[in-house]
C-alpha positions as CSV (number, residue, x, y, z in Angstrom):
1,X,-1.0,-12.3,-14.8
2,X,-2.5,-12.4,-11.4
3,X,-5.8,-13.4,-12.9
4,X,-4.4,-16.2,-14.6
5,X,-2.4,-17.5,-11.6
6,X,-5.6,-17.0,-9.3
7,X,-7.7,-18.9,-12.1
8,X,-5.3,-21.8,-12.0
9,X,-5.5,-22.1,-8.2
10,X,-9.4,-22.1,-8.5
11,X,-9.2,-24.8,-11.1
12,X,-7.0,-27.1,-8.9
13,X,-9.0,-26.5,-5.8
14,X,-12.2,-27.3,-7.6
15,X,-10.9,-30.3,-8.9
16,X,-9.3,-31.7,-5.8
17,X,-11.8,-30.6,-3.4
18,X,-15.0,-31.5,-5.1
19,X,-14.4,-33.6,-8.2
20,X,-17.6,-32.2,-9.5
21,X,-18.6,-30.3,-12.5
22,X,-19.5,-30.7,-15.9
23,X,-18.3,-34.0,-17.4
24,X,-16.8,-35.1,-20.7
25,X,-17.9,-38.7,-21.8
26,X,-16.3,-41.1,-19.3
27,X,-13.3,-42.8,-21.0
28,X,-12.5,-46.5,-20.6
29,X,-14.8,-49.4,-19.4
30,X,-16.9,-49.8,-16.4
31,X,-15.3,-51.3,-13.3
32,X,-16.5,-54.1,-11.2
33,X,-17.4,-56.6,-14.2
34,X,-17.2,-60.3,-13.8
35,X,-16.7,-60.8,-17.5
36,X,-13.7,-62.2,-19.1
37,X,-11.3,-59.5,-20.2
38,X,-8.5,-59.3,-23.0
39,X,-5.2,-57.5,-22.2
40,X,-3.7,-55.5,-24.9
41,X,-0.3,-54.0,-24.9
42,X,2.2,-52.5,-27.4
43,X,4.3,-49.3,-27.9
44,X,4.3,-46.1,-30.0
45,X,7.4,-45.0,-31.9
46,X,8.1,-42.0,-34.2
47,X,9.2,-43.1,-37.6
48,X,12.8,-42.3,-36.6
49,X,12.7,-45.0,-33.9
50,X,12.3,-42.8,-30.9
51,X,9.6,-42.5,-28.2
52,X,7.2,-39.5,-28.4
53,X,8.3,-36.7,-26.2
54,X,4.7,-36.3,-24.8
55,X,2.2,-38.9,-23.8
56,X,0.3,-40.1,-26.8
57,X,-3.4,-41.1,-26.5
58,X,-4.3,-44.6,-27.6
59,X,-7.7,-44.8,-29.1
60,X,-9.8,-47.9,-30.2
61,X,-11.3,-47.0,-33.5
62,X,-14.5,-48.9,-34.6
63,X,-16.5,-47.9,-37.8
64,X,-14.5,-44.6,-37.9
65,X,-15.1,-43.5,-34.4
66,X,-12.4,-43.2,-31.6
67,X,-12.8,-44.4,-28.1
68,X,-10.1,-43.6,-25.5
69,X,-8.1,-46.6,-24.0
70,X,-4.8,-45.5,-22.5
71,X,-1.8,-43.1,-22.5
72,X,1.7,-44.2,-23.4
73,X,4.5,-43.8,-20.8
74,X,7.8,-42.1,-21.1
75,X,9.2,-45.0,-23.2
76,X,6.0,-45.0,-25.6
77,X,4.6,-48.2,-23.9
78,X,0.9,-48.8,-23.2
79,X,-1.4,-51.4,-21.9
80,X,-5.1,-51.7,-21.2
81,X,-7.8,-54.2,-20.9
82,X,-11.3,-54.5,-22.5
83,X,-14.2,-57.0,-22.1
84,X,-14.2,-59.6,-24.7
85,X,-17.5,-58.3,-26.0
86,X,-15.9,-54.8,-26.6
87,X,-17.1,-51.6,-25.0
88,X,-19.5,-51.9,-22.1
89,X,-20.6,-48.4,-22.9
90,X,-24.0,-48.4,-24.5
91,X,-24.0,-44.9,-25.6
92,X,-23.6,-44.1,-29.3
93,X,-25.5,-42.9,-32.4
94,X,-28.9,-41.8,-31.3
95,X,-30.2,-42.6,-34.8
96,X,-32.3,-45.7,-35.1
97,X,-33.5,-47.7,-38.0
98,X,-36.4,-46.0,-39.7
99,X,-37.1,-43.1,-41.9
100,X,-34.4,-40.7,-42.8
101,X,-34.8,-37.7,-40.6
102,X,-37.1,-34.9,-42.1
103,X,-34.8,-32.3,-40.2
104,X,-31.3,-32.5,-41.5
105,X,-30.1,-30.5,-38.6
106,X,-31.2,-32.9,-36.1
107,X,-29.5,-35.8,-37.9
108,X,-26.4,-33.6,-38.3
109,X,-26.2,-32.9,-34.7
110,X,-24.9,-36.2,-33.6
111,X,-22.5,-36.6,-36.4
112,X,-19.3,-34.6,-35.3
113,X,-19.6,-35.8,-31.6
114,X,-19.1,-39.4,-32.9
115,X,-15.6,-38.4,-33.8
116,X,-14.6,-38.6,-30.2
117,X,-17.5,-40.6,-28.4
118,X,-17.5,-44.4,-27.6
119,X,-19.7,-46.8,-29.5
120,X,-20.7,-50.5,-29.2
121,X,-18.6,-52.7,-31.6
122,X,-17.0,-56.0,-31.7
123,X,-13.2,-56.1,-31.4
124,X,-12.6,-57.9,-34.5
125,X,-13.9,-54.9,-36.3
126,X,-11.7,-52.3,-34.4
127,X,-8.2,-51.1,-34.8
128,X,-5.8,-49.2,-32.4
129,X,-4.2,-45.9,-33.3
130,X,-2.2,-43.4,-31.4
131,X,-3.2,-39.7,-31.4
132,X,-0.5,-37.0,-31.1
133,X,-1.0,-33.7,-32.7
134,X,1.3,-33.1,-35.5
135,X,1.5,-36.7,-36.3
136,X,-0.4,-39.3,-38.6
137,X,-0.8,-42.7,-36.8
138,X,-0.7,-46.1,-38.6
139,X,-3.2,-48.6,-37.3
140,X,-3.0,-52.1,-36.0
141,X,-5.8,-54.7,-35.8
142,X,-7.5,-55.6,-32.6
143,X,-8.8,-58.9,-34.0
144,X,-9.0,-61.4,-31.0
145,X,-8.8,-65.1,-31.4
146,X,-9.5,-66.1,-27.8
147,X,-10.7,-64.4,-24.6
148,X,-7.6,-65.8,-22.9
149,X,-5.2,-63.9,-25.3
150,X,-2.6,-61.6,-23.9
151,X,-2.8,-59.6,-27.0
152,X,0.4,-57.7,-28.0
153,X,-0.4,-55.4,-30.9
154,X,3.3,-54.6,-31.5
155,X,4.4,-51.0,-32.5
156,X,2.3,-48.2,-33.7
157,X,4.3,-45.8,-35.7
158,X,3.7,-42.0,-35.9
159,X,4.8,-40.1,-38.9
160,X,5.0,-36.3,-38.9
161,X,2.6,-34.1,-40.8
162,X,4.2,-31.3,-42.9
163,X,2.9,-28.2,-41.3
164,X,1.3,-29.5,-38.3
165,X,4.6,-30.6,-36.7
166,X,5.9,-27.0,-36.3
167,X,2.4,-25.9,-35.2
168,X,2.3,-28.5,-32.2
169,X,5.4,-27.0,-30.6
170,X,4.8,-23.8,-28.9
171,X,7.6,-21.1,-29.1
172,X,6.8,-20.0,-25.6
173,X,8.4,-23.2,-24.3
174,X,11.9,-21.9,-25.3
175,X,11.4,-18.9,-22.9
176,X,10.1,-21.0,-19.9
177,X,12.7,-20.8,-16.9
178,X,14.0,-24.1,-15.7
179,X,11.9,-24.3,-12.6
180,X,8.7,-24.1,-14.8
181,X,10.1,-26.8,-17.1
182,X,10.9,-29.0,-14.2
183,X,7.4,-28.6,-12.8
184,X,6.1,-29.4,-16.3
185,X,8.0,-32.6,-16.5
186,X,6.7,-33.6,-13.1
187,X,3.1,-33.1,-14.6
188,X,3.7,-35.3,-17.5
189,X,5.2,-38.1,-15.4
190,X,2.1,-37.9,-13.1
191,X,0.0,-38.1,-16.3
192,X,1.6,-41.2,-17.5
193,X,1.0,-42.7,-14.0
194,X,-2.7,-41.5,-14.6
195,X,-2.5,-39.4,-11.4
196,X,-4.6,-36.6,-12.7
197,X,-4.7,-34.5,-9.4
198,X,-1.0,-34.6,-9.2
199,X,-0.5,-33.7,-12.8
200,X,-2.9,-30.7,-12.5
201,X,-1.1,-29.5,-9.5
202,X,2.3,-29.8,-11.3
203,X,1.1,-28.0,-14.4
204,X,-0.5,-25.3,-12.3
205,X,2.8,-24.6,-10.6
206,X,4.5,-24.4,-14.0
207,X,2.1,-21.7,-15.2
208,X,2.3,-19.9,-12.0
209,X,6.2,-19.6,-12.5
210,X,5.6,-18.9,-16.3
211,X,2.1,-17.6,-17.2
212,X,2.7,-17.7,-20.9
213,X,3.7,-21.6,-20.8
214,X,1.2,-22.5,-23.4
215,X,2.0,-26.1,-23.5
216,X,1.6,-26.5,-19.7
217,X,-1.8,-24.8,-19.9
218,X,-2.8,-27.3,-22.5
219,X,-1.7,-30.2,-20.5
220,X,-3.3,-28.8,-17.4
221,X,-6.6,-28.8,-19.5
222,X,-6.1,-32.5,-20.2
223,X,-5.6,-33.3,-16.7
224,X,-8.6,-31.5,-15.5
225,X,-10.7,-33.1,-18.2
226,X,-9.7,-36.4,-16.8
227,X,-10.9,-35.2,-13.4
228,X,-14.2,-34.5,-15.1
229,X,-13.7,-30.7,-14.6
230,X,-14.9,-29.7,-18.0
231,X,-15.3,-26.0,-17.5
232,X,-12.0,-25.7,-15.9
233,X,-10.5,-27.7,-18.6
234,X,-11.9,-25.2,-21.2
235,X,-10.5,-22.3,-19.3
236,X,-7.0,-23.8,-19.3
237,X,-7.2,-24.5,-23.1
238,X,-8.3,-20.9,-23.6
239,X,-5.4,-19.7,-21.6
240,X,-3.1,-21.9,-23.7
241,X,-4.6,-20.4,-26.9
242,X,-4.1,-16.9,-25.6
243,X,-0.5,-17.5,-24.5
244,X,0.4,-18.7,-28.0
245,X,-2.4,-18.2,-30.8
246,X,-0.1,-20.3,-33.1
247,X,-0.1,-23.2,-31.0
248,X,-2.5,-25.8,-32.7
249,X,-3.4,-28.3,-30.0
250,X,-6.0,-26.3,-27.8
251,X,-8.1,-25.6,-30.9
252,X,-9.0,-29.2,-31.4
253,X,-10.1,-29.7,-27.7
254,X,-12.1,-26.4,-27.6
255,X,-13.9,-27.4,-31.0
256,X,-14.9,-30.9,-29.5
257,X,-16.1,-29.4,-26.2
258,X,-18.2,-27.0,-28.0
259,X,-19.6,-29.5,-30.2
260,X,-20.5,-31.6,-27.4
261,X,-22.2,-28.8,-25.6
262,X,-24.2,-27.8,-28.7
263,X,-22.5,-24.3,-28.8
264,X,-22.5,-24.1,-32.5
265,X,-21.0,-20.6,-32.6
266,X,-18.0,-21.5,-30.6
267,X,-17.6,-24.9,-32.5
268,X,-17.6,-23.0,-35.8
269,X,-15.2,-20.3,-34.5
270,X,-12.7,-22.8,-33.0
271,X,-12.8,-25.3,-35.9
272,X,-12.4,-22.3,-38.3
273,X,-9.3,-21.1,-36.4
274,X,-8.0,-24.7,-36.4
275,X,-8.4,-24.9,-40.2
276,X,-6.7,-21.4,-40.6
277,X,-3.7,-22.6,-38.6
278,X,-3.4,-25.9,-40.7
279,X,-5.8,-26.3,-43.6
280,X,-4.4,-29.6,-44.9
281,X,-3.7,-32.0,-42.2
282,X,-6.8,-32.3,-40.1
283,X,-10.0,-33.3,-42.1
284,X,-11.8,-33.8,-38.8
285,X,-11.7,-30.1,-38.3
286,X,-13.8,-29.7,-41.4
287,X,-16.5,-32.2,-40.1
288,X,-16.9,-30.1,-37.0
289,X,-17.0,-27.0,-39.1
290,X,-19.6,-28.4,-41.5
291,X,-21.8,-29.6,-38.6
292,X,-21.7,-26.2,-36.8
293,X,-22.5,-24.2,-40.0
294,X,-25.4,-26.5,-40.7
295,X,-26.8,-26.0,-37.3
296,X,-26.2,-22.2,-37.7
297,X,-28.4,-22.1,-40.9
298,X,-25.4,-21.8,-43.2
299,X,-25.8,-24.9,-45.5
300,X,-23.5,-23.6,-48.3
301,X,-20.6,-23.0,-45.8
302,X,-21.3,-26.5,-44.4
303,X,-21.3,-28.1,-47.8
304,X,-18.1,-26.3,-48.6
305,X,-16.4,-27.5,-45.4
306,X,-17.6,-31.2,-45.9
307,X,-16.3,-31.4,-49.5
308,X,-13.1,-30.0,-48.5
309,X,-12.7,-32.5,-45.6
310,X,-13.5,-35.3,-47.9
311,X,-10.9,-34.2,-50.4
312,X,-8.3,-34.2,-47.5
313,X,-9.5,-37.5,-46.0
314,X,-7.8,-39.7,-48.5
315,X,-7.6,-42.7,-46.3
316,X,-11.4,-42.5,-45.5
317,X,-10.8,-42.3,-41.8
318,X,-13.7,-40.0,-41.0
319,X,-16.7,-41.6,-42.9
320,X,-19.0,-39.2,-41.1
321,X,-18.0,-36.7,-43.7
322,X,-19.8,-38.6,-46.4
323,X,-23.0,-39.0,-44.3
324,X,-23.0,-35.3,-43.4
325,X,-22.6,-34.2,-47.1
326,X,-25.3,-36.8,-48.1
327,X,-27.7,-35.1,-45.7
328,X,-26.9,-31.6,-46.8
329,X,-27.4,-32.5,-50.4
330,X,-30.6,-34.6,-49.7
331,X,-31.9,-31.3,-48.0
332,X,-31.1,-29.4,-51.1
333,X,-33.0,-32.0,-53.2
334,X,-29.8,-33.0,-54.9
335,X,-30.8,-36.7,-54.7
336,X,-28.5,-38.2,-57.2
337,X,-25.3,-36.8,-55.6
338,X,-26.7,-37.5,-52.0
339,X,-27.3,-41.0,-52.8
340,X,-23.6,-41.4,-53.9
341,X,-22.3,-40.1,-50.6
342,X,-24.6,-42.3,-48.6
343,X,-23.3,-45.2,-50.7
344,X,-19.7,-44.1,-49.9
345,X,-20.8,-44.0,-46.2
346,X,-22.0,-47.5,-46.2
347,X,-18.8,-48.6,-48.0
348,X,-16.4,-46.8,-45.3
349,X,-18.5,-47.6,-42.3
350,X,-20.7,-50.8,-43.1
351,X,-21.3,-51.5,-39.4
352,X,-22.1,-48.0,-38.1
353,X,-25.1,-47.9,-35.8
354,X,-27.1,-45.9,-38.4
355,X,-25.9,-48.0,-41.4
356,X,-29.0,-50.1,-41.3
357,X,-31.3,-47.0,-41.4
358,X,-29.1,-45.5,-44.4
359,X,-29.2,-48.9,-46.2
360,X,-33.1,-49.1,-45.9
361,X,-33.8,-45.7,-47.2
362,X,-31.2,-45.6,-49.9
363,X,-33.5,-47.0,-52.6
364,X,-36.1,-44.2,-51.9
365,X,-33.4,-41.6,-52.3
366,X,-32.3,-43.3,-55.5
367,X,-35.9,-43.4,-56.7
368,X,-36.3,-39.6,-56.1
369,X,-33.0,-39.0,-58.0
370,X,-34.4,-41.0,-61.1
371,X,-37.6,-39.1,-61.1
372,X,-35.9,-35.7,-61.4
C-alpha cells in the first residue's frame, strides 16, 4: 500500500514539476493558425435519455481511424473546433504508393496504431462518435457546407453492450469511503474542464485514501496521459488492473500504449487479457492481437485473431482487420483469399492513405491467384 501511495505522489510530482516524459500522439489541432475554423457542438446521451456518468471521449472518425477531439461535460455536452480542411496534423500511415511490402511484418506494424492515431482527411468524409467503454456509439456526419457554419451535430446515442457493461464498472467502487469518492468526483469535474493537473491531483488523493480504487487509478492514467506523462499513465493503469483484474477499461489503454511503443509481447498479453474478459464486444482487441502475434512470428495465431475480429466487426468499423488478414494470407501465398480481403479493405476504407497502393497492386495479386 505504501509503495502505491508513494508511486502516485511521484507521478503527480513528475507531471506538475516537469511536464516532460514519453508522449502519446498529441490530440487536437495545432494552435496559432490563422485559418478559418468550423465550430462543432452536440451532446451524448445513453439510450435511456440520461447523460453518461463519466466523461465520454469524442472522436472524429475518418476512413475507420479515430482522432480525439473533446470530452463531454457532466451533462453530456461537447464542443470543439477544427480547421475547414480537417486535421492539421500530417502524421498518418507511413505506407506510400508503390509495391506491396515484401516484409509483411513491416506493413502490419502500422496497422493497429492507426486505430487511435490521427490522419489527414476531409471533413465531408468524417463522422463523430463517442467512446465510453461498455457502450456502442452511433455516428453522426461531419459534412460541412460552409466554413462559416456553427455546426451542431445533435445527439450521439450510446447503447450498452451486453457483457461489457458490467465489466466497465469496478466492484471496488462500492467499498470506497465517501472521502475517496468525493476526491474522485472532483477529479472528474477537473477533467471535464480539461484541467489535467488538478484532475491528476484529485485522483491521486482518492487512491491515497483508498488504494484499491480501480476506477480512480484508471482516470488518473487518463489525466497523466493528457499531461504527456506516458510512463506514469501506464503505471496508473497497471495499478487499476491490479486493484480489480475484472475491470476492463485499463486493458485497452495498456494494449494501445504497448502497440505504439512496439512492445509486441505486452501488446499480445494485454489484448489477450482484454479478449478473455470480453470476447464478443471489442473487435479492435483482435486487431491489436493479430498485429502483435504477427510481429512475434506467430502467423497462425495472428490469422485466427484477425478472422475472429472480422466476424465480430459486423458494421465494418475497423477496416484494418481486412488489410491485416490480406497481408497475412499474401505472406502464406494464399493469393485468392488475400485479394478478396484487399478488395474488402478498399470497399470499407476507399480513401485510406494506403488505398492507392493496394488498388495499384491488387491486379498483380489477382494474377498470382489465377496462376495457381
